[in-house]
KOLTORVO-631149 format. One record per atom (N, C-alpha, C): z, y, x. Coordinates in steps of 0.05 Angstrom, whole numbers, padded with zeros to 5 digits, always signed. Example, Ala and Ser with C-alpha at 12.3 -4.5 7.8 and 13.67 -1.06 7.14 Angstrom:
BEGIN
+00156-00114+00264/+00156-00090+00246/+00156-00066+00264/+00142-00045+00257/+00143-00021+00273/+00157+00001+00258/
This chain:
BEGIN
+01530+01453+01535/+01550+01436+01548/+01543+01407+01544/+01548+01391+01565/+01545+01362+01563/+01573+01350+01557/+01573+01328+01542/+01598+01316+01536/+01611+01302+01560/+01593+01291+01578/+01605+01278+01601/+01586+01279+01625/+01599+01276+01649/+01585+01273+01674/+01592+01246+01685/+01572+01230+01692/+01577+01203+01703/+01578+01204+01733/+01601+01198+01745/+01605+01197+01774/+01605+01169+01784/+01588+01163+01803/+01585+01135+01812/+01574+01134+01840/+01576+01111+01853/+01564+01107+01879/+01533+01104+01875/+01518+01122+01888/+01489+01122+01883/+01475+01103+01902/+01450+01097+01895/+01431+01079+01909/+01439+01050+01906/+01464+01044+01898/+01472+01016+01895/+01474+01009+01866/+01463+00986+01858/+01463+00977+01830/+01451+00998+01811/+01430+01012+01821/+01419+01034+01805/+01408+01025+01778/+01395+01002+01777/+01384+00991+01752/+01407+00988+01731/+01430+00978+01740/+01452+00973+01721/+01466+00999+01713/+01469+01017+01733/+01481+01043+01726/+01464+01058+01706/+01437+01058+01710/+01419+01072+01692/+01421+01060+01664/+01423+01033+01663/+01425+01020+01637/+01450+01028+01622/+01473+01028+01636/+01498+01037+01624/+01497+01066+01615/+01486+01083+01633/+01484+01112+01626/+01468+01116+01601/+01445+01102+01599/+01428+01104+01575/+01443+01095+01550/+01457+01072+01552/+01472+01062+01529/+01495+01080+01521/+01509+01091+01540/+01532+01109+01534/+01522+01135+01521/+01499+01145+01531/+01488+01169+01519/+01480+01164+01490/+01469+01140+01485/+01461+01133+01457/+01485+01132+01439/+01507+01119+01448/+01531+01116+01431/+01544+01143+01426/+01546+01160+01447/+01559+01186+01444/+01542+01204+01426/+01515+01202+01428/+01498+01218+01412/+01501+01210+01382/+01503+01185+01377/+01506+01176+01349/+01533+01186+01337/+01554+01187+01354/+01580+01197+01344/+01579+01227+01339/+01564+01242+01356/+01565+01271+01354/+01542+01284+01339/+01522+01268+01333/+01499+01279+01319/+01480+01296+01337/+01483+01293+01363/+01466+01307+01382/+01445+01288+01393/+01427+01299+01409/+01406+01283+01421/+01417+01268+01445/+01409+01243+01450/+01419+01228+01473/+01411+01242+01500/+01391+01258+01499/+01382+01271+01524/+01401+01293+01534/+01419+01302+01516/+01436+01325+01524/+01466+01319+01525/+01474+01295+01517/+01503+01290+01515/+01514+01282+01542/+01498+01271+01561/+01508+01262+01586/+01490+01270+01609/+01502+01274+01633/+01487+01281+01657/+01499+01265+01681/+01484+01263+01702/+01493+01252+01727/+01477+01263+01750/+01486+01258+01775/+01471+01268+01798/+01446+01252+01802/+01428+01263+01819/+01404+01249+01826/+01410+01221+01838/+01398+01200+01827/+01406+01173+01836/+01403+01168+01866/+01383+01181+01879/+01378+01175+01907/+01384+01198+01925/+01401+01216+01915/+01408+01240+01931/+01438+01243+01932/+01449+01251+01955/+01478+01256+01957/+01486+01284+01949/+01467+01300+01939/+01473+01327+01931/+01492+01328+01907/+01510+01348+01907/+01528+01351+01885/+01520+01376+01869/+01516+01374+01843/+01508+01396+01827/+01533+01407+01813/+01543+01430+01824/+01566+01443+01812/+01559+01453+01784/+01534+01461+01780/+01525+01470+01754/+01528+01449+01733/+01519+01424+01739/+01522+01402+01719/+01551+01395+01715/+01567+01395+01736/+01595+01389+01733/+01609+01410+01716/+01602+01435+01721/+01615+01457+01706/+01608+01458+01677/+01585+01446+01670/+01577+01446+01642/+01584+01419+01628/+01601+01403+01640/+01609+01378+01628/+01638+01378+01620/+01645+01365+01598/+01672+01366+01588/+01689+01343+01599/+01677+01320+01605/+01692+01297+01614/+01678+01285+01639/+01694+01275+01658/+01683+01261+01681/+01688+01231+01676/+01667+01216+01675/+01669+01187+01672/+01664+01175+01700/+01684+01161+01711/+01683+01151+01738/+01678+01121+01737/+01656+01112+01750/+01652+01083+01753/+01666+01075+01779/+01691+01066+01776/+01708+01060+01799/+01700+01034+01812/+01696+01035+01838/+01690+01011+01854/+01703+01014+01881/+01705+00992+01896/+01719+00994+01922/+01707+01014+01941/+01681+01022+01937/+01668+01041+01955/+01669+01070+01945/+01680+01075+01921/+01678+01101+01909/+01687+01124+01927/+01711+01121+01939/+01722+01143+01955/+01710+01144+01983/+01693+01126+01990/+01680+01128+02016/+01655+01146+02015/+01648+01155+01991/+01625+01172+01988/+01633+01201+01984/+01623+01219+02001/+01632+01247+02000/+01625+01260+01974/+01602+01253+01962/+01595+01266+01936/+01613+01256+01914/+01622+01231+01914/+01641+01221+01894/+01667+01236+01896/+01677+01240+01921/+01702+01254+01925/+01699+01283+01916/+01676+01295+01921/+01672+01323+01912/+01671+01325+01882/+01658+01307+01869/+01657+01307+01839/+01685+01305+01827/+01700+01286+01837/+01727+01283+01827/+01745+01307+01834/+01742+01317+01858/+01757+01341+01866/+01752+01365+01849/+01726+01369+01841/+01719+01391+01824/+01733+01389+01797/+01733+01365+01785/+01746+01362+01759/+01776+01365+01761/+01787+01355+01783/+01816+01358+01786/+01824+01388+01788/+01807+01403+01802/+01813+01432+01804/+01810+01446+01777/+01791+01438+01761/+01788+01449+01734/+01813+01443+01718/+01823+01418+01720/+01846+01411+01705/+01871+01426+01715/+01872+01430+01741/+01895+01445+01752/+01895+01474+01741/+01871+01486+01740/+01869+01513+01731/+01877+01515+01701/+01868+01495+01685/+01875+01495+01657/+01905+01493+01654/+01917+01475+01669/+01946+01471+01667/+01962+01495+01676/+01953+01509+01697/+01967+01532+01707/+01965+01555+01687/+01942+01557+01672/+01938+01579+01654/+01951+01574+01626/+01951+01549+01618/+01959+01543+01590/+01983+01524+01588/+01989+01509+01609/+02010+01489+01608/+02001+01464+01594/+01975+01462+01588/+01964+01438+01573/+01952+01418+01593/+01956+01393+01587/+01941+01372+01602/+01922+01359+01583/+01899+01351+01592/+01879+01339+01575/+01868+01314+01588/+01857+01296+01571/+01846+01271+01580/+01816+01275+01586/+01811+01286+01610/+01783+01293+01617/+01772+01276+01640/+01787+01256+01649/+01777+01238+01670/+01780+01210+01659/+01758+01195+01656/+01758+01168+01645/+01750+01149+01666/+01769+01134+01678/+01761+01114+01698/+01753+01087+01686/+01730+01078+01695/+01720+01052+01686/+01718+01033+01710/+01727+01009+01708/+01725+00990+01730/+01697+00979+01731/+01681+00989+01750/+01654+00980+01754/+01654+00953+01769/+01669+00952+01791/+01674+00927+01805/+01703+00926+01812/+01716+00903+01810/+01745+00901+01817/+01749+00907+01846/+01772+00920+01852/+01780+00924+01880/+01797+00900+01888/+01789+00884+01907/+01805+00860+01914/+01833+00867+01923/+01838+00891+01932/+01865+00898+01942/+01883+00909+01920/+01872+00925+01901/+01889+00938+01881/+01874+00937+01854/+01889+00931+01833/+01877+00931+01806/+01874+00960+01797/+01857+00964+01778/+01852+00991+01767/+01877+01003+01755/+01892+00986+01741/+01917+00996+01728/+01937+01007+01749/+01937+00994+01773/+01956+01002+01793/+01948+01028+01808/+01922+01035+01807/+01913+01058+01823/+01903+01081+01805/+01905+01079+01779/+01893+01100+01762/+01914+01111+01743/+01929+01132+01751/+01947+01145+01733/+01932+01156+01708/+01907+01164+01711/+01891+01171+01688/+01889+01145+01671/+01893+01148+01645/+01895+01124+01628/+01870+01107+01630/+01873+01081+01634/+01851+01063+01635/+01841+01057+01607/+01818+01045+01604/+01806+01040+01578/+01823+01020+01562/+01825+01025+01537/+01840+01007+01519/+01821+00986+01508/+01817+00965+01522/+01799+00943+01513/+01813+00917+01515/+01805+00898+01498/+01817+00871+01498/+01803+00852+01517/+01779+00859+01525/+01761+00841+01540/+01774+00831+01566/+01779+00805+01567/+01790+00793+01592/+01768+00794+01614/+01743+00790+01606/+01722+00790+01626/+01719+00817+01640/+01722+00839+01625/+01721+00866+01637/+01745+00870+01656/+01769+00863+01647/+01793+00868+01663/+01792+00851+01688/+01779+00828+01687/+01779+00810+01711/+01756+00816+01729/+01732+00821+01718/+01707+00823+01735/+01693+00850+01734/+01701+00868+01716/+01689+00894+01716/+01664+00897+01699/+01656+00922+01695/+01633+00927+01677/+01607+00917+01688/+01603+00918+01714/+01578+00909+01726/+01573+00879+01719/+01594+00864+01719/+01592+00835+01713/+01583+00832+01684/+01594+00848+01666/+01586+00846+01637/+01556+00853+01634/+01548+00874+01649/+01520+00882+01647/+01501+00860+01657/+01508+00848+01679/+01491+00828+01691/+01488+00803+01673/+01510+00798+01658/+01510+00775+01640/+01512+00784+01611/+01497+00804+01604/+01500+00816+01578/+01494+00797+01555/+01477+00778+01559/+01471+00758+01538/+01497+00743+01531/+01514+00738+01551/+01539+00724+01546/+01561+00742+01536/+01561+00767+01548/+01584+00785+01543/+01576+00809+01526/+01557+00806+01508/+01548+00829+01493/+01571+00842+01477/+01588+00826+01465/+01610+00837+01449/+01630+00852+01467/+01636+00841+01490/+01655+00855+01508/+01643+00880+01519/+01616+00880+01525/+01603+00904+01535/+01603+00926+01514/+01597+00919+01489/+01598+00939+01468/+01626+00950+01464/+01647+00933+01468/+01674+00943+01466/+01680+00964+01487/+01671+00960+01512/+01675+00980+01533/+01660+01006+01526/+01635+01003+01516/+01620+01027+01507/+01635+01043+01486/+01645+01029+01466/+01659+01043+01444/+01685+01056+01455/+01700+01042+01472/+01725+01054+01482/+01719+01079+01499/+01697+01078+01515/+01690+01101+01531/+01681+01124+01514/+01665+01118+01494/+01655+01139+01476/+01679+01151+01460/+01698+01135+01452/+01722+01146+01439/+01736+01167+01455/+01739+01161+01481/+01752+01181+01499/+01735+01206+01502/+01709+01203+01503/+01692+01226+01508/+01691+01244+01484/+01687+01233+01460/+01682+01250+01437/+01707+01265+01427/+01731+01255+01434/+01755+01270+01426/+01763+01292+01445/+01750+01292+01469/+01756+01313+01489/+01740+01338+01482/+01754+01357+01469/+01741+01382+01460/+01750+01406+01476/+01768+01403+01495/+01779+01425+01510/+01757+01436+01529/+01753+01462+01529/+01735+01475+01547/+01749+01480+01574/+01742+01464+01594/+01755+01467+01620/+01744+01492+01635/+01760+01506+01649/+01750+01529+01665/+01732+01520+01688/+01713+01536+01695/+01697+01530+01718/+01711+01538+01744/+01703+01526+01766/+01715+01533+01792/+01693+01547+01808/+01695+01574+01810/+01675+01589+01824/+01679+01588+01854/+01657+01587+01868/+01659+01586+01898/+01666+01559+01909/+01663+01538+01892/+01670+01511+01901/+01649+01501+01921/+01658+01493+01944/+01640+01483+01965/+01641+01453+01966/+01621+01440+01954/+01621+01411+01951/+01621+01398+01979/+01606+01409+01998/+01605+01396+02024/+01630+01398+02040/+01646+01418+02035/+01671+01422+02050/+01696+01418+02034/+01693+01407+02010/+01716+01404+01993/+01736+01383+02003/+01761+01387+01998/+01781+01368+02006/+01780+01343+01989/+01786+01320+02000/+01787+01296+01983/+01809+01299+01962/+01806+01286+01939/+01827+01287+01919/+01853+01276+01931/+01875+01287+01923/+01901+01278+01934/+01904+01248+01930/+01910+01234+01951/+01914+01205+01950/+01889+01189+01956/+01866+01202+01958/+01842+01187+01965/+01843+01178+01994/+01836+01153+02000/+01838+01144+02028/+01817+01157+02045/+01823+01159+02071/+01804+01170+02090/+01782+01150+02095/+01757+01157+02090/+01736+01137+02094/+01733+01129+02123/+01726+01103+02127/+01724+01093+02154/+01697+01102+02166/+01676+01102+02153/+01651+01113+02163/+01640+01098+02187/+01614+01093+02187/+01601+01081+02210/+01610+01053+02216/+01619+01038+02196/+01628+01011+02200/+01605+00992+02208/+01611+00974+02225/+01591+00954+02233/+01601+00926+02225/+01583+00908+02221/+01590+00880+02215/+01572+00862+02230/+01583+00842+02243/+01568+00822+02257/+01566+00796+02241/+01542+00788+02235/+01538+00762+02221/+01532+00741+02243/+01549+00721+02244/+01546+00700+02264/+01535+00675+02250/+01510+00667+02257/+01497+00645+02244/+01504+00619+02259/+01519+00602+02246/+01527+00576+02258/+01508+00555+02246/+01486+00551+02259/+01466+00531+02250/+01452+00520+02274/+01430+00506+02270/+01415+00493+02292/+01385+00500+02290/+01372+00498+02312/+01343+00499+02312/+01332+00472+02302/+01308+00472+02293/+01296+00447+02282/+01297+00424+02301/+01293+00430+02327/+01292+00408+02347/+01319+00401+02358/+01340+00412+02347/+01367+00407+02357/+01386+00398+02335/+01376+00387+02314/+01392+00378+02291/+01407+00353+02298/+01431+00349+02285/+01445+00323+02288/+01427+00300+02278/+01431+00277+02290/+01415+00254+02281/+01418+00248+02252/+01442+00254+02241/+01447+00248+02212/+01431+00267+02193/+01422+00289+02203/+01408+00308+02187/+01378+00303+02187/+01367+00293+02164/+01339+00286+02163/+01322+00308+02150/+01334+00325+02133/+01319+00346+02119/+01316+00370+02137/+01294+00372+02152/+01290+00393+02171/+01275+00417+02161/+01267+00417+02135/+01251+00439+02124/+01267+00465+02122/+01293+00463+02125/+01310+00488+02122/+01313+00502+02149/+01301+00491+02171/+01306+00501+02197/+01280+00511+02211/+01283+00528+02231/+01260+00538+02246/+01263+00534+02276/+01249+00550+02291/+01249+00547+02320/+01276+00555+02333/+01291+00573+02319/+01317+00582+02329/+01337+00579+02307/+01363+00581+02314/+01384+00578+02294/+01383+00601+02274/+01373+00625+02283/+01372+00647+02264/+01351+00644+02242/+01334+00624+02245/+01313+00619+02225/+01322+00599+02204/+01348+00592+02204/+01359+00575+02183/+01355+00588+02156/+01344+00574+02137/+01338+00585+02111/+01347+00566+02089/+01373+00565+02083/+01383+00544+02065/+01373+00545+02036/+01365+00569+02027/+01356+00571+01999/+01326+00573+01996/+01312+00578+02017/+01283+00581+02015/+01269+00566+02038/+01266+00540+02036/+01253+00524+02057/+01226+00536+02065/+01222+00539+02091/+01197+00550+02101/+01196+00580+02105/+01214+00594+02092/+01215+00623+02095/+01237+00630+02115/+01230+00630+02140/+01250+00629+02162/+01266+00654+02164/+01258+00677+02154/+01273+00701+02156/+01289+00708+02130/+01289+00689+02111/+01300+00696+02085/+01330+00702+02086/+01346+00685+02099/+01375+00689+02099/+01382+00714+02115/+01370+00717+02139/+01376+00741+02155/+01369+00766+02140/+01346+00767+02127/+01338+00791+02112/+01358+00796+02089/+01366+00775+02076/+01385+00778+02053/+01411+00790+02062/+01423+00780+02084/+01449+00791+02092/+01446+00820+02102/+01424+00825+02116/+01420+00853+02126/+01417+00872+02103/+01401+00865+02084/+01396+00883+02061/+01422+00888+02045/+01437+00867+02041/+01462+00869+02026/+01482+00887+02041/+01484+00883+02067/+01502+00900+02083/+01493+00929+02084/+01467+00934+02087/+01457+00961+02087/+01462+00975+02061/+01460+00961+02038/+01465+00973+02012/+01494+00982+02010/+01512+00969+02025/+01541+00976+02025/+01548+00995+02048/+01528+01006+02061/+01532+01026+02083/+01543+01014+02108/+01538+00989+02113/+01545+00976+02138/+01521+00977+02157/+01527+00977+02183/+01507+00972+02204/+01510+00942+02212/+01489+00927+02207/+01491+00898+02210/+01477+00888+02235/+01490+00869+02249/+01479+00855+02272/+01481+00825+02266/+01459+00811+02272/+01458+00782+02267/+01457+00768+02294/+01476+00749+02298/+01478+00735+02324/+01480+00705+02320/+01469+00690+02339/+01472+00660+02337/+01500+00652+02347/+01510+00630+02338/+01536+00620+02348/+01531+00607+02375/+01538+00621+02396/+01536+00610+02423/+01559+00621+02440/+01559+00613+02466/+01581+00621+02483/+01583+00651+02486/+01560+00664+02488/+01560+00694+02492/+01571+00708+02467/+01562+00699+02443/+01571+00711+02419/+01601+00707+02415/+01611+00683+02420/+01640+00678+02416/+01656+00694+02436/+01647+00697+02460/+01661+00713+02480/+01662+00742+02471/+01641+00751+02460/+01639+00779+02451/+01658+00785+02427/+01657+00768+02407/+01673+00774+02383/+01702+00768+02386/+01709+00749+02404/+01737+00743+02408/+01749+00764+02427/+01733+00777+02443/+01742+00798+02460/+01747+00824+02444/+01731+00828+02423/+01733+00852+02407/+01753+00847+02384/+01778+00853+02388/+01798+00848+02367/+01803+00873+02351/+01786+00893+02354/+01788+00918+02338/+01786+00910+02308/+01806+00917+02291/+01805+00909+02263/+01781+00921+02248/+01768+00941+02259/+01744+00952+02246/+01719+00938+02254/+01721+00920+02274/+01698+00903+02282/+01698+00878+02265/+01681+00879+02244/+01682+00858+02223/+01662+00836+02231/+01670+00811+02225/+01653+00788+02231/+01652+00770+02207/+01627+00763+02199/+01623+00744+02177/+01608+00720+02189/+01621+00696+02188/+01610+00671+02198/+01593+00659+02175/+01567+00654+02181/+01550+00640+02162/+01547+00612+02172/+01559+00593+02159/+01562+00567+02171/+01546+00545+02156/+01530+00531+02170/+01517+00507+02161/+01535+00483+02166/+01545+00470+02145/+01565+00449+02149/+01555+00427+02168/+01529+00423+02169/+01519+00401+02186/+01523+00407+02215/+01526+00433+02223/+01529+00439+02251/+01556+00429+02262/+01575+00425+02244/+01601+00415+02252/+01601+00386+02262/+01578+00373+02260/+01575+00346+02271/+01571+00347+02301/+01565+00371+02312/+01561+00374+02341/+01587+00382+02354/+01596+00367+02375/+01621+00372+02388/+01622+00400+02400/+01601+00408+02413/+01601+00435+02426/+01602+00457+02405/+01590+00453+02382/+01591+00473+02361/+01619+00474+02348/+01632+00451+02346/+01659+00451+02335/+01678+00467+02352/+01675+00466+02378/+01692+00482+02396/+01687+00512+02392/+01663+00520+02389/+01656+00548+02384/+01666+00557+02357/+01663+00541+02337/+01673+00547+02310/+01703+00551+02310/+01717+00534+02324/+01746+00535+02326/+01755+00562+02338/+01740+00572+02358/+01747+00598+02370/+01743+00621+02350/+01722+00620+02334/+01719+00640+02313/+01741+00638+02292/+01748+00613+02286/+01769+00609+02266/+01796+00622+02273/+01801+00624+02299/+01826+00635+02308/+01826+00666+02310/+01803+00678+02304/+01801+00707+02305/+01817+00719+02282/+01824+00745+02284/+01840+00759+02264/+01830+00754+02236/+01846+00743+02218/+01836+00738+02190/+01830+00763+02174/+01842+00786+02182/+01836+00811+02168/+01809+00822+02174/+01796+00812+02196/+01770+00823+02203/+01749+00801+02205/+01756+00777+02197/+01737+00754+02199/+01738+00738+02174/+01715+00729+02166/+01713+00711+02143/+01688+00694+02146/+01685+00674+02128/+01663+00656+02129/+01650+00652+02102/+01624+00647+02102/+01609+00639+02078/+01593+00614+02085/+01592+00595+02066/+01577+00571+02072/+01556+00566+02050/+01531+00572+02056/+01509+00565+02038/+01505+00535+02038/+01503+00524+02014/+01497+00495+02011/+01482+00491+01985/+01456+00493+01987/+01439+00494+01963/+01441+00469+01946/+01441+00473+01920/+01441+00450+01902/+01415+00435+01903/+01394+00448+01913/+01368+00435+01916/+01366+00417+01941/+01385+00420+01959/+01387+00404+01983/+01401+00378+01976/+01386+00358+01967/+01399+00334+01957/+01414+00319+01979/+01405+00321+02003/+01419+00307+02025/+01447+00318+02029/+01449+00345+02028/+01476+00357+02030/+01493+00350+02006/+01482+00350+01983/+01497+00343+01959/+01508+00314+01961/+01491+00296+01971/+01500+00268+01974/+01522+00265+01994/+01523+00283+02014/+01543+00281+02036/+01566+00301+02032/+01571+00309+02007/+01591+00330+02001/+01618+00323+02014/+01628+00299+02010/+01655+00291+02019/+01656+00293+02050/+01636+00283+02063/+01635+00283+02092/+01634+00311+02103/+01617+00328+02092/+01614+00356+02101/+01640+00372+02096/+01652+00368+02073/+01677+00382+02068/+01699+00374+02088/+01701+00348+02094/+01721+00339+02113/+01716+00351+02141/+01691+00353+02149/+01684+00365+02174/+01693+00394+02176/+01688+00409+02155/+01695+00437+02154/+01726+00440+02154/+01739+00423+02139/+01769+00424+02138/+01781+00421+02166/+01769+00403+02182/+01780+00398+02209/+01771+00419+02229/+01747+00430+02225/+01736+00449+02245/+01746+00478+02240/+01749+00485+02215/+01757+00513+02208/+01782+00512+02190/+01804+00502+02200/+01828+00498+02183/+01839+00525+02173/+01838+00546+02189/+01850+00572+02181/+01833+00584+02159/+01807+00586+02163/+01790+00597+02143/+01789+00581+02117/+01789+00555+02120/+01788+00538+02097/+01814+00539+02081/+01836+00546+02095/+01862+00547+02082/+01868+00574+02070/+01852+00594+02075/+01857+00621+02064/+01853+00621+02034/+01872+00632+02020/+01868+00636+01991/+01849+00658+01986/+01831+00654+01967/+01812+00675+01960/+01807+00675+01930/+01802+00699+01919/+01797+00702+01891/+01768+00697+01884/+01751+00691+01903/+01723+00686+01898/+01714+00662+01915/+01691+00651+01908/+01680+00628+01922/+01668+00636+01949/+01673+00620+01969/+01660+00625+01995/+01647+00599+02006/+01653+00576+01995/+01644+00551+02006/+01625+00537+01987/+01606+00522+01999/+01587+00507+01983/+01573+00524+01962/+01564+00547+01970/+01550+00566+01952/+01523+00554+01944/+01518+00549+01918/+01495+00532+01911/+01468+00546+01909/+01468+00573+01908/+01442+00587+01906/+01444+00615+01917/+01421+00628+01920/+01421+00654+01933/+01436+00675+01917/+01436+00672+01890/+01450+00691+01873/+01481+00690+01878/+01492+00666+01878/+01520+00663+01883/+01528+00671+01911/+01510+00666+01930/+01515+00674+01958/+01516+00704+01960/+01497+00718+01948/+01496+00747+01949/+01521+00759+01936/+01529+00749+01913/+01552+00759+01900/+01577+00756+01917/+01580+00732+01929/+01603+00728+01947/+01602+00745+01972/+01578+00749+01983/+01575+00765+02006/+01584+00794+02001/+01576+00805+01978/+01584+00832+01971/+01615+00834+01970/+01627+00814+01957/+01657+00814+01954/+01670+00812+01982/+01659+00795+01999/+01670+00792+02026/+01669+00818+02041/+01646+00832+02040/+01643+00857+02055/+01662+00878+02044/+01665+00879+02018/+01683+00899+02006/+01712+00893+02014/+01719+00867+02014/+01747+00860+02022/+01752+00867+02051/+01733+00861+02069/+01736+00868+02097/+01737+00899+02100/+01721+00913+02084/+01721+00942+02086/+01749+00953+02078/+01761+00941+02057/+01787+00950+02048/+01808+00944+02070/+01806+00921+02083/+01825+00915+02104/+01823+00935+02127/+01798+00943+02134/+01794+00962+02155/+01805+00990+02147/+01802+00997+02121/+01813+01022+02111/+01843+01022+02114/+01856+00999+02106/+01885+00998+02108/+01895+01000+02136/+01880+00988+02155/+01888+00989+02183/+01887+01018+02193/+01867+01033+02183/+01865+01061+02192/+01888+01078+02179/+01894+01072+02154/+01915+01087+02140/+01942+01084+02153/+01947+01061+02167/+01972+01057+02180/+01977+01078+02202/+01955+01086+02216/+01958+01104+02238/+01950+01133+02232/+01938+01137+02208/+01929+01164+02201/+01941+01171+02174/+01954+01194+02172/+01965+01203+02147/+01946+01224+02135/+01942+01224+02109/+01924+01243+02096/+01935+01272+02101/+01916+01290+02106/+01924+01318+02108/+01933+01329+02082/+01951+01348+02082/+01960+01361+02057/+01937+01377+02045/+01929+01372+02020/+01907+01387+02009/+01913+01416+02005/+01891+01432+02003/+01894+01461+02001/+01909+01469+01976/+01908+01452+01955/+01922+01460+01930/+01952+01456+01931/+01961+01443+01953/+01989+01436+01954/+01994+01408+01944/+02019+01401+01939/+02025+01374+01932/+02028+01368+01902/+02019+01387+01886/+02023+01384+01857/+01996+01382+01842/+01977+01367+01854/+01951+01364+01842/+01954+01346+01817/+01939+01353+01796/+01940+01337+01771/+01912+01334+01761/+01904+01312+01750/+01917+01286+01753/+01905+01271+01776/+01914+01247+01782/+01903+01232+01804/+01889+01208+01792/+01866+01201+01805/+01853+01176+01796/+01865+01153+01811/+01872+01156+01836/+01882+01133+01851/+01895+01140+01877/+01913+01124+01886/+01927+01130+01911/+01914+01115+01934/+01904+01091+01929/+01894+01076+01951/+01866+01065+01946/+01853+01075+01925/+01827+01064+01918/+01807+01070+01940/+01786+01054+01941/+01764+01059+01960/+01738+01054+01946/
């Protein structure tokens, strides 16, 4: 028997998931006197297959909860299998056990972990974990080593005290299993349009002298890597693909604005990538204003402004005022993360991930309004639930 099975979104953040899995196995092994190689298991990192054998031989399910968790069929199957084991134990013995341990991998912008996890959350004091999640602690382990170790200890505490042998569920069909009760219906096949609001090198405003960030077309704008004309487009496409989006990159022009303003479907997501200097052009300000008026639940903006671009840094006040007047709705939106004047590629990528997850959540909520979850095969008394609206 393994002490725990780690359930997580695969192919994304694999380096960090593997690091946490290794560390958790080491801590649990030290507590139990067993080898680290046998105390924990997880599915193949790059495969969506569900191993019922590994699940059946594990005592605890450790869930790395993220906004995308319930959009993955294998994650839903893993949780569903453990819920059925717990149901069977309760029906046979009347006992409930603490066999599902939810960990906040990344915060859900729509719902906190405490609000969506009837399974007890980790008892930790770390403010950084409760605010930003475990992935943040891992990425900045040099700064948050003590907080990271606290999460490890709290997780191991829950694992090693769980000694109940849960029954296996024979004949479980992972591919056709019902979603856990309360799990949202995944939207699937989502697309996102990235609209690049910038200029070609030969069409820059007279005020803009630093032309090394631009290419022959607006799509070759490269704010963080001068001379590497495909850098920004590649970055946004790769980030979107990792989050299971189909990405399209479009220039800000009449045709693009007509297309995205005509498509008011809340599942048609639009991310405006805006070069503040472009707002000096009257014709561009008109197009930006049209995007600004699009549905805020399906539209957002990110503004790269490299700290290495000294000309932009010197013109900070002017550029900010231009954006305030050109994009008043987007600039006025409250957000829990940075979207404007992003100083480097790392901060841009982090904000882009959060933007896409937020838009994905909004699309999920719009679908939930018109679609009600089907009654699961077990009936309405499933125990326990990880979350009602998590994604």
